[in-house]
C-alpha positions as a Markdown table, in Angstrom:
| # | Residue | x | y | z |
|---|---|---|---|---|
| 1 | Met | -15.0 | 54.1 | -20.2 |
| 2 | Thr | -12.7 | 55.1 | -16.8 |
| 3 | Ser | -10.0 | 53.2 | -15.5 |
| 4 | Thr | -12.8 | 53.7 | -12.4 |
| 5 | Asp | -15.6 | 52.9 | -13.7 |
| 6 | Leu | -14.2 | 49.4 | -14.5 |
| 7 | Asp | -12.6 | 49.4 | -10.9 |
| 8 | Asn | -16.0 | 49.5 | -10.5 |
| 9 | Arg | -17.5 | 46.4 | -12.2 |
| 10 | Arg | -14.7 | 43.8 | -11.1 |
| 11 | Arg | -15.9 | 41.4 | -8.4 |
| 12 | Ala | -13.0 | 42.0 | -6.5 |
| 13 | Ala | -9.4 | 44.2 | -5.9 |
| 14 | Arg | -6.8 | 43.6 | -8.2 |
| 15 | Lys | -3.3 | 43.1 | -6.8 |
| 16 | Ile | -0.8 | 44.5 | -9.1 |
| 17 | Val | 1.6 | 42.4 | -9.1 |
| 18 | Ala | 4.7 | 41.8 | -11.2 |
| 19 | Arg | 4.9 | 37.7 | -12.0 |
| 20 | Pro | 6.6 | 35.3 | -14.5 |
| 21 | Leu | 4.1 | 32.8 | -15.2 |
| 22 | Thr | 3.9 | 30.0 | -17.9 |
| 23 | Phe | 1.0 | 29.0 | -19.5 |
| 24 | Val | -0.1 | 26.7 | -22.4 |
| 25 | Val | -3.1 | 27.2 | -25.2 |
| 26 | Asp | -5.2 | 23.7 | -24.6 |
| 27 | Ser | -6.4 | 23.9 | -28.2 |
| 28 | Asp | -2.7 | 23.4 | -29.4 |
| 29 | Arg | -2.3 | 19.9 | -30.0 |
| 30 | Ser | 1.6 | 20.9 | -29.4 |
| 31 | Gln | 1.2 | 21.9 | -26.1 |
| 32 | Ile | 4.2 | 24.1 | -26.7 |
| 33 | Ala | 4.6 | 26.6 | -22.6 |
| 34 | Asn | 4.5 | 30.4 | -23.6 |
| 35 | Asn | 6.1 | 32.4 | -20.7 |
| 36 | Ala | 4.1 | 35.4 | -19.5 |
| 37 | Phe | 4.0 | 37.7 | -17.1 |
| 38 | Ala | 1.0 | 38.8 | -14.6 |
| 39 | Val | 0.7 | 42.4 | -14.9 |
| 40 | Asp | -2.5 | 42.7 | -12.1 |
| 41 | Leu | -3.7 | 39.7 | -10.2 |
| 42 | Ser | -8.1 | 38.8 | -8.1 |
| 43 | Glu | -9.3 | 35.5 | -7.1 |
| 44 | Phe | -10.9 | 35.7 | -10.2 |
| 45 | Gly | -8.9 | 36.6 | -13.0 |
| 46 | Ala | -5.5 | 38.5 | -14.5 |
| 47 | Arg | -4.4 | 40.9 | -16.5 |
| 48 | Ile | -1.0 | 39.4 | -18.7 |
| 49 | Arg | 1.3 | 40.0 | -21.3 |
| 50 | Pro | 1.5 | 36.7 | -23.4 |
| 51 | Gly | 4.1 | 37.5 | -26.0 |
| 52 | Ile | 2.1 | 35.7 | -28.0 |
| 53 | Asp | -1.2 | 36.6 | -30.1 |
| 54 | Leu | -4.4 | 35.3 | -27.8 |
| 55 | Leu | -8.4 | 35.0 | -28.9 |
| 56 | Pro | -11.4 | 36.3 | -26.4 |
| 57 | Gly | -12.8 | 32.8 | -25.5 |
| 58 | Gln | -9.7 | 30.9 | -25.7 |
| 59 | Arg | -9.1 | 28.4 | -23.0 |
| 60 | Ile | -5.3 | 28.4 | -21.4 |
| 61 | Thr | -3.9 | 26.7 | -18.6 |
| 62 | Val | -1.5 | 28.9 | -16.3 |
| 63 | Ile | 1.6 | 27.6 | -14.2 |
| 64 | Pro | 2.7 | 30.1 | -12.1 |
| 65 | Lys | 6.4 | 29.4 | -11.8 |
| 66 | Glu | 6.2 | 31.6 | -8.4 |
| 67 | Gly | 4.0 | 30.0 | -5.2 |
| 68 | Pro | 2.5 | 26.7 | -5.8 |
| 69 | Ala | 2.7 | 25.6 | -8.8 |
| 70 | His | -0.4 | 23.6 | -9.5 |
| 71 | Ala | -2.2 | 24.3 | -13.0 |
| 72 | Ile | -5.1 | 26.6 | -13.3 |
| 73 | Pro | -7.7 | 26.3 | -15.7 |
| 74 | Ser | -8.7 | 30.0 | -17.5 |
| 75 | Gln | -10.4 | 31.1 | -20.3 |
| 76 | Val | -8.9 | 34.8 | -22.7 |
| 77 | Ile | -11.7 | 37.1 | -21.5 |
| 78 | Trp | -9.9 | 40.2 | -23.4 |
| 79 | Val | -7.0 | 41.0 | -25.9 |
| 80 | Gly | -5.9 | 44.9 | -26.0 |
| 81 | Glu | -5.9 | 46.4 | -29.3 |
| 82 | Ala | -3.2 | 47.6 | -31.4 |
| 83 | Gly | -2.5 | 50.7 | -30.6 |
| 84 | Ser | -4.8 | 50.8 | -27.2 |
| 85 | Gly | -2.9 | 51.5 | -23.8 |
| 86 | Arg | -3.2 | 47.9 | -23.4 |
| 87 | Glu | -1.2 | 46.3 | -26.8 |
| 88 | Gly | 0.3 | 43.3 | -26.3 |
| 89 | Glu | -2.3 | 42.2 | -22.9 |
| 90 | Ala | -4.6 | 40.2 | -22.3 |
| 91 | Gly | -7.1 | 40.0 | -19.4 |
| 92 | Ile | -7.9 | 36.2 | -18.3 |
| 93 | Ala | -11.0 | 34.9 | -16.1 |
| 94 | Phe | -9.9 | 31.6 | -13.7 |
| 95 | Val | -12.4 | 29.0 | -14.1 |
| 96 | Glu | -12.1 | 28.3 | -10.5 |
| 97 | Pro | -11.0 | 31.4 | -7.6 |
| 98 | Ile | -7.8 | 31.2 | -6.6 |
| 99 | His | -6.7 | 31.6 | -3.1 |
| 100 | Leu | -4.3 | 34.4 | -3.1 |
| 101 | Asp | -1.9 | 34.6 | 0.1 |
| 102 | Ser | -1.8 | 39.0 | 1.2 |
């Protein structure tokens, strides 16, 4: 599948960003805050570089470091495979859409 095909399937356009964020894996009893970077962003989700291994289906809570600092409940949808162009990245969907500043 080409990136154009993937773009056509999206519910909203993705905006290329380089934004730091913090997230917590909801199933992690220790509730350790992890640092990551958002690579692209839409009102429905984001592609992130989490710096730790995540699994599809995991629930995470995202706390942006820029803009309004409110918790965004999210779910991991995909994780880049080792050796692929997406290695080290994950796609997340926000449980509720967010408002993006233009």
